[in-house]
N, C-alpha and C positions, 0 to 999 in steps of 0.2 A: 462604568457609562463608555458606550461606545463613539468616538468622534465621527464627524460627519462632514459632508465637503458637496457645495454645490457645482453642479455638472449641465451644459448646455444640450439641451436636446431639438433635435429639428420637430416645429410644429407638426408635421405630416406626419411623424414617427411617434409621436406622442399620442395624439390623436386617435391614431391607431392601434396604439394599447390602451389608453383608456374604453377603445370600443371593445377592443377583444376583451378584456377585462368584466364587460360590463355585459358580453354574452354569455362567457364561461362562469355566470355567479362566485359568488363565496365571496371571500374577498377582495376588498377595490382597493389598496393599501398601492397607490402607483411608484412608491420609493420603495418597498420591499419588488415590487415587481420585477423593477429596476436591479437591483441588487441581483434577485435570481438570477436574471438574464445574463449578467456579467461575468457570477458566477461558473454559469456552463459555459458560457465561454472560455474562460481559463482552464478550464475541466480538456475541452477538448484541444487546445493548443497545447498543452501539458503532454497532450501524446501525440505531438508531433515531430520530427526530428529539429534538432539545432536551426537557426538560420535559412528555418523554411517558413516563411510568413504567406500564407496562401493569401491575405489581403493584397499582397504586393507581388505574388511570384504569380504567374500563370503555371500550369502544369496540367499531367495526366494521372486522374484520379484511376487505379486501378481497386477495384470493390474496397475493401479498407484501407489499404495502400494507396498514400498519394504519392506522385513521382513527380516535383517541380522541374521549370525548364530547364535543361542543362542536367538532366539525371541520363548517364549514359545505363543502356542495356546491353548486356555481354552474352551469348551463348556460345557452346561449345559443338563442334561438331566432326567427326573425320579428322581431329589432327588439329584443327585450327578456331580460332574467335570468330565470330560475326557480332557486330557492333551495330544498335541502333541510338537514338538521342531522342529525347522527348526536346520537341520545338514547339514552342507556345502549349495549344492544348492535346496536340497530337505526338504521337511516336513515330518517327519518322524514319524510314530505313532505305535505301539507294533509291529515295526521293519521293517515296510513297507514305501513305499513313497507313500503320501496321496495327494492330489488335497484339498483346501479349503471348497470344496464341497462336497468333497468324505467325509473328517471328520466330515460335519457339520450332514451329512446323516447316517452316524452309526450305530448311538445310538438312531436313529429319526424311527418310525414309521410310519409320514410323510413326505411331501416334505418340505424343509427348505431352506432360503436363506442364504447360507453362513454370508452375510454381516451382517444381521441384530443379527444372532446366535451367531456367535463366538466372544470373545474379545482376544486380542492380548496384550501381554507384550514386548517390546523390551529389548535390555539389555542395553540399555540408557535409560529406564520406571522405573516410583517407582511401579507404581503398573498396574493391568492390565487395559482398555480401548476398546470399543466397536468397533469392524473391524470398521463400517461405520462409526464413528463418525470420525476416523481418516483419510477416504476418504476424509471425508467432510473441515476437518480441512484441507488437502493437496491443495483441489481447492479453498477454501478462498485465502489461501496465492499464487495462482496462479493469481488470477484476482487484489492483491492489485498493487497498483502503485507504483514506485521506491520513496524510501523515498525522500525529498525535503528538503534544508538545511533550519535553522531555520529563517534566513532573510527572505526566499525565502515563507515558510509557512506563517511568519506574514504578509508581503506585502500580500499575495492570501488571508487573514482572514479579513484584511480593506478592501481589494478593493471590497471581497463580500458583507460586511454590509455596504460599502456606495451605493453599489448597491440596496439592500434590503430597505432600509432606504428612497431611492428615489421611489421604487417603492411603497412604502405604502403611501407616500404623495401625489405621481398622483393618489393612486386610491382613497384616502381621498375628495382632492381637486376637481377632475377629469383634471385638466390642468396638462400637460407636467414639470416636475423639470426645473427650471432655473442651468441653468452651471456659471451663473457666481456668486460672492463672494456677501455675505454678507455685507451693506453699513453699516461703521463704526457710532455709536453713535453720533449725532451732540453735541458741545461742551456745558456745560452748559451757561444758558446765564445771564448775571451781571446785578443785579438789584439795582444798584447803582444810587440816582437820578441826571438827568443831571443837565447842571448849568443853575440856576434861577427855577427849579423844586421844588420844595416844597410840592408838594402831595406825596403819595403811587405808587411807579412805579407797571402800571398795564399792560401797552402797549407790545410790542412785539418788536416794533422796535422804534426807537428815531428821528423819522421824522416823522411832519406832513405830511396825503393829502394834502393839499392844498400847501404844501412849494414845494410838486414834480412837483402838476400839475403847477404852474406857475414859475418854474425855470427857 
């Protein structure tokens, strides 16, 4: 059974939520809708860099990459670095607001791709990193499945291993793998000679065939 906790929600926000659920139709459980909203919020927060909280930090949204206030942007042109900085919600270079593409083209004589040309150092970063690398990392994080518990992961690994072993056995023998358990090994035979028998015991059974036929 899951534990629950009471939270305070602004009245206007709650009324808007109820109105939205009514218009959408289907399930009308307000608690479930609030819980789903929190889960979505946590998922988005996990994709942001550490110590970069957009609720309290202003910044510039560059496509899928969020650059919080204080982020430094650097370009390399003809043997020297050029810098811009995120101030508020804008990228400022030489006192003017520019876009990443405009900043990349400022010192270039040819067309440049801002993602490949600019490197970024956010307030929570220790060093500069190329913008296209940061965008690739965000895309990879978005594609990762939700983490599973240790027990579930162990069971999944065991199941996959068993399936792979069965498939390999089928490919080698050409026969489908048997679902029955292997038979236990037979008990060792007692070699002690029977009554009236003086020769070394070499038979598998202690009776003669003629005794069985005429029993």
